N, C-alpha and C positions, 0 to 999 in steps of 0.2 A: 416541442411537438407534444407537450403533454395535452393539449387540446383536441389534435386530429388524432389520439387515442383514443377521445371521449368519444371524439363524433363517429372516428368508427367503428365503436362497442354497440354509441346505440343503433348503429341501422346496421347490425346484424344480430342486435336485442329482437328486433325487425320483423324480421327477415315469417320466423312461422308462423306471426300473426296475419302477415301478409297472404300467407299462404292458406291459413286457414279459409280468410276472410273469404278470397281472389277466388280458389277454387271450389270451398265446400262451403260454402256462400254464410260462415256460424259470421253474423250481426256482434256477437262480441269481439272475434279479432276482431272486429271494422272499430267497436270503438275503442278499442288499444292498437289501435294503429293512427286513427287523429291523436291521441292522447301523445303519442311516438312521436306522431308529426310536428305537432306542433310544443312539443321536448323542445325538435331537432332546427325548428325555425328560434326560437328563443333563442337556442345554440347557436350559430348561426349569427344570431344579431347579436350576442353579445361578442364573437371571434370580428367579426367586421367593424368596431367596435375599438375591441383591445388590438389591435390592425392598426385601423385610422391611430389612434393614440400612439402607437408608440413607431409608425409613420412621422408622425409629426414633431415630437420631446426630438427626435434623430437630431440632430445639431449637423454644425458644419457640412459639406461640398453635397452629401449624399439631402438636403429637403430641400437646397438649393436650387431655383429653377434655371434649365437651360438658358446657356443663351441662346440666340433667334440667328440665326446666320447671315453673315453680310450678306445686304442688296443689293446684285447690280445695276450699274450704273446705268439710265433710261439710254436709250438707243438716242444718240442725235434727228434732231424732227428728218434730217434730207435723207438720211437713210432708212427712213419707213415707206412701207410702201405704200403708191395712194390705193386708196378704195377702187373696189371694178366698177366700170360706167356701167348702169341699168340698162339693160336690153331690153328693145322695141319691139 
C-alpha cells in the first residue's frame, strides 16, 4: 500500500499549484503543475509495471487461465428452422 500513499501525497502536493495556475493565472505554478504531472505519469507507469510483474510471477491457480465454458451440442438439422421465403 506504500505506492498508493506516495501517489496520494503527490496529487495532494499539486493542489496549491493547480489553484494558483487556474485561478490566479500564475505561469510559474503551471510549470510546477506540468512537472508534477510528469512525475505522476512516471509513478503510474512504475506501479503498472510492478503490478503486472507481481501478477505474472504469482504461480498457481490465480495465474492459470480460466477454462472455457462447455459448448452446447449442435441442434440436429431437422430441428433447425427453415429460412423465411422471399416476399414478392
